[in-house]
N, C-alpha and C positions, 0 to 999 in steps of 0.2 A: 626806599618805600616808594611804591608806585600809586599813582591815582588813576582810578577807573571812572570813566565817564559814561553815563546812561543817557540815551537819547529817548525822550517821552513823545508820544503821539497824542495830539489833540483830536479827538473823534467826536463826531456827532451822531447822535441816535436818531435825530429827526426833529423837524420844527414843531412847536417852539421850544422843545425840551433840549437842553444842552448838557453834554457830558464832557467833563475836563479832568485835567490831571493837576493835582496840588503836589508840588515839590517841597519836601522837607529834608533837612539835613539831619543825618544821624551818624554817629561813629560807632563801629563794631569791631571789637578786638584790635584796635589800634589802626584799621585800615579806613581812610577816609572814604565814605560812600554816601551816596544821596539816596533818600528814602524814596521808594517808588510806590506811589499811591494810585490806585484805580477806584475813582469816585463815581458813583451813580446818582443822578438827580431824578426825583420823583415828579409827579404832576404839579404844574405851576398853577397860580390863581388866575392865569389869563384866560380869555375866552376860548382859546383853543384846547382841544383835549385829545387824548389818545387812549384807545382801549388796552393795548398791549405794546410793550416794548421789549427789546432784546439787548443782551450784552454785545458790544462791538468786539471784534478781534484785535487783540493787542499782543506785544511781545515784551518778555522780561529777558535780560541778559545776565548770565552768571559765569564767574571765572572758574575754569577747571583747576583741579589740583589744589584746592584750598586747604591750607595747612594750619588754620587757627584751631583754637581749643574749644571755641564756642560754635554753635550751629551758625552757619552762613546765612545771612539775612537776604531774602530774595525780593520781597516788596509787600505791598499792603493792598488789601481789598477793602472797599468802603462803598456803602450804599447811602443815598440821600434819604433813604427811608430810616436810617439809623439815627435816632435821637440821643443816643448816649445813654438811654436808661437800661440797657441790657435786655431789651425785648426781642432784639434780632440775634440769630446765630448764624455764622459763616460756615459753609461746607464745601470741602475741596475733593474732587474725583479725577480719575484719569491716570496717566503714566507716573508711577511712583507715588501716588497720593496716599498718605498715612504712614508710609515707609520711608521713602526717600525724601518727600516733600511733606511738611506738617503746616497746619494753619491754626491760628488762635481764633477759636470760634467767637470770642467776645470782640476782639479787636481786628480780626481779618489780616493779621501778619503772617506771612508765609516765610518759612525757613527750610534750608537744606540740611538734613541730618549727617549726610556722608559726603566724602570727597567724590567729586564727579570727574569722569574722563571723557573728554570729547571723542576721542577715537573709539570709545566703547559705544556712546550714544550721544550724538550732538544736539538733539531736539527732544524736548519733552512736551507733550500735548495734554493739557489738564482742562477741567471744567469746574467752575465755581457757582455758588448760589446762596442767596441769603433767604432765610426762612424765619417765620414767626417761631420764637422759642416756645410760647405756650401752646399754639395750634399745631405747629409743625408745618404749616402752609408756607409756600414760597411767596415772598413779596416781590421778588424779582425772577424774571425768567432765567433759566440756566444758560451760561455763557461759557465760550471756550477761549482759551489763550494759551500761548506758546512760551516756554522758557528755552532759550538758546544758550548753548554753552560756548564761552569765548575760549579760544585757542591760546595755549602758551607753548614755547618751544621745549617739549619734553620728550621728543623721539628723534633718535639719531637716524640718518639714513641707512637704509638696508638694501644691500645688492640681491639681485634676483638669484644669484648663484654664489656659492661660497668659494668655488674654484672654477675658473674658466679654462678651457682648452682651445687652442687654435694652432694653426700651421700655415706657413706661407712658404713658397719656393725659395730656395736659396738664390742669392745673386739678384734679389729683387730690387727695383728702383726705390729712391727715397720717397716717402709719402704712400707706400702700398698699404692698402686697407688690410688690417690683421683681423680685428674683431671689435665689436661694440659692446660695452659693458653698461649695465643700467642699475641705477639705485632709486628706490623710492622712499618718501618721508611721509609718516602717518599723520603729521601735523596738517593744519588747514591751509591748502594752498591759496585761498582767497583772502587770508588775513595775515599781513605782515609778510616777512621773509623766512618764516619757520620751516617752510617746505622747499625753498629755492635752494637746489643742489648744484655745486660746482665740483668738477672732476680735476684731480692733479695726479702726477705720477711720483710715487715715492721711491721705487726701485726699478731699474731697467734702463736707465739713461747710460750711455747716448745712443742706445740702439733703437729705442721706441719712444714715442710720445703720445699724448692723449689730448683730445680736444676738451676743454673745460666745460662746455655746455652740453655736448652731445655724448661724450664717453667713447669716442671712436679712437681706437689705437691704431697708429700707423707706424711704418718703418722710418727710422731717423738717420740710418746709417747706410752708406753705399756698399755693395759687393759683400754682403755677408756670406761667408763660405761655410757650407754644412761640414765639409771635411775638416775644418778648424774648430767649429763649435756648432752643436747640433741643438742643444736645449737652452732656452731662456726662461727666466722667471721674473715677471713683472708684477709689482704691487701698486695698485690704483686706490687713491683716497677719494670719498665723496663727502663733501662738507655742506651743511645747511647755512642758513642765514646769509646766502650768497658768498660764502666763503670768508666772511668777515670774522674777526676775532671774537670768541665766545660761542661760536656756533658748534653743533654737534657733528661727529664725523663717523664714517665707517669705512672699512677697507675690504678689499678683495684681492685674490691672486690670480694671476693669468699665466698659465704654462703655455709658451709658444715654442713650436717645433719647426726647425727648418726643413722642408722636404727636399729630396734629391732632384737635381736636373743633371742631364749629361754634359758635364762641363769638364771632364777627365777623359782623355783618350787612353786606350789600352797601350800597355808597354811590356815588352819582354824584358825580365830581369837580366838576360844574357843574349848575346848575339849568336851564339853557336852551340848546337846541342849534338852529342854523340850518343848513337845507339848501336847495339849488335843484335844480329838475327841469324840464329842457325839456318842453314839451307833447307832443313827439314820442316821448317815452320809452315803449317798448313794455311791455305788462303783464308782470309777474313779473320785472321788471328792477329791481336794487338801486339806491338813490339815496344811501345813506349808512350809517354804522355808528356805534354808541354802546356805551360799555361802563361798567358799575358795577364798582368796585373792591371786592375781598374779600381780606381778609388771610389767610383760611384757604387750604387747598390741597386738592386731588383733589375728592372728591364733596362735601366741605363748602363748596367755593367755586363749585359748579355754580349757574348763574342761569338763570331762566326770565323772558323779556321778554314784554310784553303791552301793547296799547294799551287803556286803560281808557275813555277819553272823548275828545271832540273832534269837530270838524265834518268830518273826513276819515276818520272811523271805517271807513266801507266803501270808501274810495278807497286806502287804504294798509294794509299789513300789516307785522309784524315777526317775524322768526325768529331763533333762537339758533345761533351758530356753536359747536359742541361743542368744537372745538379751542382757539379763542381766548376763548371765553365772552363774545362780543360780540353785540350785537343789530344785525340787518341790517334795514334799512327797505326795503320793496319797494313797487312800484306794483301795485295789484290791478286797476285800471280805466284806460282810456285818459284822459289829461288834456286838458283844453280851456282854454287861456288866455282865450279869449274868454267863457268861461262862468263860470270861477272861477280866481283866480290866487294865492290864498293859503289855506293850510290850517294849523290849530293843533291839535296833538295832545298827549295826556298819556300817557306811557310809564311802566310800573312794572316794577322788577327785583326778583325774589323767590328766595330760596334754595330749592332743591328738596328738600333734606335739612335739616330743623331739628331741633335738639336740644332738648326741652322743659326740660332743666335750666338752660338759659342764656336762657329767655324774659324773664327778669327784666332782662336787659341792653338790652331794648327790641324793637321789631318787626324782623323780619328781611327787610325789604324797604325800597325806596326809589323815588322817582318824580321825573321830570323832564319838561319841556315842550319839545316839538319844533315849530319853525315851518318850513314847507315852501313855498318861493316858487316857483310855476309860471312859466316863462319862455316867452315867445312865440317862435315860430319859423315861418319861411315854409314852409308845409305844401303839399304838392301837391294837385291837385284829388282830390275825393272823388266816386265814382260813387254813384248813388242805389241800386244793388244790388251785391252781390258778384259776380254773374253773371247773364248774360241768356240766355233760351231763346226763339228765334223760330221759327215754323213757317211754312212758304210752300209753296204747290202747285208742281208741277214745271212746269206749263204757264203760269206767271206771265210776263207780257211783260217784255222787257228795260227797265231804267231805272225798274222799279217800286219804290216804297219798301216795304220788308217789315218795318221796325222802326226803333225810336230809342232810343239810349242817352243818359243825362244825367249830367254831372259838374259840381261847383261848387268854387270855391275856399273852404276853410273859414276863411281868414284874414278879419280885418276888412276888409282892402282889397277883397276880392271881385274879384280879377283876373279878366278874361275868359278863356275857355277855348276852345282849337281842338282838334278831333278828326282822328284819322287812323287808317288800318288798318295794323297790322303786316303787311308784305308777306312776311315770313318764314312767316306762318301762312296766306297766301293767295297762292301762288305764281303760280297761274293768273289772278289779278285777277278772280275771278268777282264780287266784291262791291266797292262804293265806298261812302264816307260823306261827308255833308255836314259840312265842317269847322266850320261855325257852329253848326248846331242838332243834330248828332249822328244824322241820319236815314241809315239804311242802305238801299242800293238795289242792284239786280242790274245787272251789266254785260254778262253773258253768259247764254245759255239754261241752264236746270237740267234734270237728267235723274236721277230718283230711282233708276232701274236701274243707273246708272253710280256715283253717290255718294249715299249716303242722309244723312249728316251733314257739315256744313261747320263745323269749329271755328276761328274766327278770333278775334284779339286786336285790341281797339280802344285806341288810347292817347289820353289827354286830357292836354294840357299848357298851362301858363300862356302867354299871349301874350308877356307882359312878361319872363317868366323860363321859357324852354323847358326848362331843367334840371329844374324842378319838374314832373314828369309822374307819372302813375299808369296802370295797365293793368287792363282787365277782360275776361274771356273772354266770348265770344258764341258759344252753340251754335245753329246754325241746321239745323232738320230739314226735309228736302224732302218734301212730302206726295205721295202717289201719285194719278195720274189714269189712267183706262183709255185709254192711248195705244198700247198694243202688242196685236197680234192673236195669238191661240193658233197654235200651230205643232206639228209633229212633234217628238218628242225626239230622233229619229235618222232617218237615211235608210232608207226601207222599201224593199228589194229582195227579192221572193219568187219563187216558181215554182209552176206548174200542171202536173199530170201530163197526157200526151196521153190517158190512158185515164180521166181524172177523170169523175166522175158530176155530175149537176146538184145544185145546193144543197149544194155541198161547201164547207166552211170552209177557207180557205187562209191567211188572216192576220188578226190582231187588231191594231188601231190604237189609239194613245193620243195625248194632246197635253199641252203645257205652255204656260204664259203667264207672261211676265215681270212682268206687273203684279201688284199685291197686292189680295187680295180678302178683305173682313172676314167675308163670310158663306160663303166657299169657292167655288172655280170650279166653273162648270157649263158644259160644252162640248156642242155639238151637231155632228153629222157628216152630210154628204150628199154625193152625187156632183154634180159640176159640171152645169149645165143641158144643155151640149153632149154630155155623156156619159150623161146619165141614161137616154135611151131606146135608144141604138145600142149601148151597151156590152155586152161578153160577160160582165160580172161585176155583181153587185148589192152594195150596201153596207147594212148594218143597224146603226142607232144603238142601243147597248145601254143608254143613259140613265145610264150610270155613268162618264162621261168616257172610254168606250172604244167602238170600233165593230168589226164583223167583216165581211171580204170574202168573198163566196160566189161559186161558179161559177153561170153561168146556163144553160149548155148541158152536154150530155153528154160529148162528145170535142172534143178540140183537136188541131191539126195544126201541128207545129213547122215543117214545110216551107212551109206556106202563111203563117203568122205566127208568128215566133219570139219577140216581144216585144210586150207590152201596156203602154201608159202610161195608169194610171187616175187622173184628177184628182178630189181630194177636198176639199170645202169644210168648214172648221172655224170655228165661230162661238162667242163667249162671251155671257154673259147680263148683263154690266155696261153701264153708261151712260157714254158712247155705245158701241154694240154694234160690236165689232171682229171682223172675219173675214179669213180667208186661204185661199188654194187651194195645197194641197200635192199632190205626185205620187208615186204609188206604182208602182214598175216591176215587172211580172210577166214572167216568162219561161216559155216552154213547153219542157217537158223529158221526156225518156223516162224511165219508171218501171217498177219490176217490179210483181208482182201485189199486193205489200204496200204499195205507194205509195212506195217508197224511190227516190229520183232516181238515175238512171244517168248520163245525159248530156244536155247541152242542144245546141241547134243551132249557136248562135254561140259565145260565150265562156262556158265552163262555169262554174258557180258553184263546183263542187268537182271535182278531178281525182283520182278514186279509183285510176286505173290509170297515171297519168302519173308523170314524175319531177320532183322539185322542182329548183329552181335550185341548192341547197347540194349535192344529189346529182351534178348534172351538172359542177359545178366540182370535186368531189372525184374524179370519174373522170378528167377532163382532167388533174388533177394527178398521178394514178397513171401516166397515159400518159407525161407529160413525165419523171417520175422514171425510169420504165423505159428510155426512150430515153437519158437521160444515163448510166445505168448501163451500157448496151451500149456506148456511145461510149468510156467509160472502160475497160472491159474490153478492147476492141480496142486501145486505146492501149497498155495495159500488156503485151498479147501482143506487139505490135509492138517494143516496147522490149526485151523479154526475147530476141527473136531477134537482136539485135545481138551481135556478138562482143565479149566484154569486153576491156578494154585490158590487163588483167594476168591471166593464167591462172596461177594458183599456189595452192598449199595455203594460203599466209599471204597474203591479200588486203590488203596495206597501202596505206592511202589517203592518209597523211600524208607529209610531205617527209622521207623516210627514205632514206638511202644506205647500202647494205649492201655491206661489203667481205669477201668469203669466200675470199680467197687465203690458204691455210695455209703457204705457204713450202715450203722443201726440207729442213727439218731442221737439225741443227747445223752441218753442213758444207756447206750450200747457199750457194754463193758467187754463184749467179744469182738472188739476192732481188729481189722486185719493188720497183722504184722508184716511189713515189707521185707524184713529178713528172711521170710519164708522163700521169697523169690530167689534167693542167692543159691538155692539148690545145694544144701550142704553135702549131699551124697557126691554131686559131680565135684565139689571142691575137694573133698577127701580122696577122691580117685585121681586128682590133679589132671583133669581133662581139659585140654585146649580147645579153642575154636577150630571148626573144620573148614572155615571158609578162608582163613588167612593164616599165614606163619607168623608166629610171634617174634617180635624183634628182639626182646630180651627175656630171658627166663627168670622167674621170680618164684619165690615160696609163697603160696597163698596163705593170707592170714586167716586162721581159724576163728570164727565167730561163736558166740555162745549160742547154743540151741535155742530156737524160738519157742514160745508157747505153743504147745500143740493146738494146731487148727486143722483138723483132719479133713475138713471139707475143702478148704482151699488147697492143702497139699496134695490131696488125692487128685483134685481137678488139674493141677499144673503137672503132676507127674503122668497123668494120662495123656495130656496135650504133648508132652515132650516124647513119650514113647510113640505116639502116632507120627510125629515128625521124624523121629530116628528111624522108624521101621519103613518110611516112604522113601523110596529112592528118587523119586521125582521132585520131593519137596526141597524148597532152598534151605540154606542153613537156618537153624532155628533162631539165631539171634539177628538174622537179617529182618524179619517180619514176624513178630509174635503178638497175638491178640488175646488179652485176658479179660473175658466179659463176665466173669462171675461177680455177682453182686453181694454175695454174703447171705447170712441167716435172717437178716432183717432186724427191726427195732423192737423194743419191748412195747413202744406205743403203736406199733404196728403202723398202718397206713393212716395218714392225717388228711387225705384228699376229701374234699367236700363232694367231689364228683361220685366218689365210690359210695358214700353214705346216701346219696340219693337212691341207688339201686336196691337198698336194703327194703325188706318187706315190712319190719316192724320199727317202731319208734325206739330211738336210742336216747341214753341217759348221758348228757355231756356235763354233768355237774362235777365230775372228777377232774375235769380241766382246771377248776379253780384251785385244785390241790397242787398243781404242777409248778406253780410259782408265778411271778410277775410276767415272765416271758410269754405265758399262754393265757394272759388275762383277756387279750383282745378276743381270742376265740372263745373263751368261756362266756364273755359278754354276748357275742353274737349268737352262739347257739344257746346259751341259757336263755336269752330274751325270746329267741324263737319258740322255745318249750313253753315259756310263760304265755305267750301269746296264744299258743296252741291249746294250752289247758283253759285259758279264758274263753 
């Protein structure tokens, strides 16, 4: 059982009035407790007076987590105006008033109704007042006081994290900081040791230790090696009450990982490696892999390989595979078994990231010996050049040797080689090759102007093993010789005016040559000897590869000579000189005074006033379209003149039969019999439809003869005969109109409109005798008669 002490304050409201605390003892639920009484004094009988006074601030203390069955007593309010006669009433307001804290309005006793938790709310501020019970007016001003909750050790320390993760480098010194853990206690740190936390290590010794006051974890063992153990789990306890017995505690787990440092050098698992490489291995091809083991990880295990010495230093290379940290040995140059078949290399593996702190453990590199055996293979023939270029003149005679290719078997056997031309590269078989010595010769004439380059492929294969073959491209360039004469670039056809003057230029000539000229073409122009003296035109060579044709006389007559053919000789200056004779056509035409051609005698070069073929075709198409339009229009007019098959306001073209017989009214005993429409005569004759062929033959069912109705029968028979005799009418059952209405009703017309047109008065009394259906009409017309009579 614990004893709780309450400290009371004696406070003064002001002179000469004194406020004091009266201490009374009271036992509540077995807990010794002092009663707290707040007493207020009123005005004294001394000469000093005060018009208004207020309650002074005060504190009550209450223990948290009260476990008694009765309400917990807090204290007592008392006013010096209270005479004990029940005339005063105490009122409590503020935090928890009326719910958490209640007051006895007669005695001023304050009690707590519930368990209080300091960690939830440590202080409650309330206001108290004494009022006259009868009038409800306060006898003392409202005053404020505080209830503070005293703390007990009811909260264990709680770590900020359930699990901590930390890492330190391996091989760290003793006392290296790892991580700091922190635990908090919700109890009051200013009252007792309830919130004073002490740390201790429950698991993780002897590798780690923890400082009891700060929670800092440090290493406690020297040279912890990651390669031996990488993960550690440490359990830390935090206990309040300064670690004394009876205090509450909490634990947390710290996962500690040792990170890697480069404290292990690379080591080859063996000192010598053997590899084999065929001599046909192409350059930059891998022939083997080696690997040095390193117990470290990540960048500390990165290795760089190199060839330090050996007789194949320039023949082989080694590169590092960054993913597997292996050394890949490659061929740098072509191997030749006949030249050298064994190579010995020394390879070194070195860490790329070295930690100077651990150099005392030894050099962080290792070396090994590699023996490479070159294997002999049957190699194909090898040409003396990777490609051949041959030049030959285009006038070389057929079967002339233009060049030679050479290939040899590189193997020690030196097998003989035969040559051939790949015909896929020489489809026209322009070239051939001697299979024994590789001499290439022509089998067809060459023409540089047709094809300048011939690209063929020559195949060299071993005679004993034709599968061993190799290919080489041969580029044959055809050189030019002057074997083409110059000529006109186009067909020259010009004209001369009848009124032309002498020495008038009518045409400029030029020339082209298919041959190639290194110094440039130089052409000369002249008239043919047979036309030089008798021609009506002259030719002037301009010495710039052009020439002009001039008139020799003043006037020309197209009726005497409409066309002149002028032969021109063109020569080049190459060796041997080539020349040709070209013809220029000159027509005599009529021209205006400005020299513009109007027309020529025979076939005009230009038709300024004529119509083109396209225009003539367009005119012809217009005429045809016009004729077709006229014919169609006439056909439509002719079709409109025909009498239509049906003249009616409603021109019905479908298979519709209209029955317009209205009957004779209610008492019509001569109703139309639809059986009459069946045409018994047609049925008896077994006549079928004219418009369609019947699908099945059937025996028509004979019906009883209808009651004679001569009017309807005569009308229908008359219409049938008209349709049967009309060759232009459609089939009778495609469209038949029966508009006969019958003989009429006994009651005749009942229309009131018709009755208006009568001259005399009518008697409608008989309508009353027709029955109830005609009662309405009888009333209407009977009333009218009555009115009329009156």
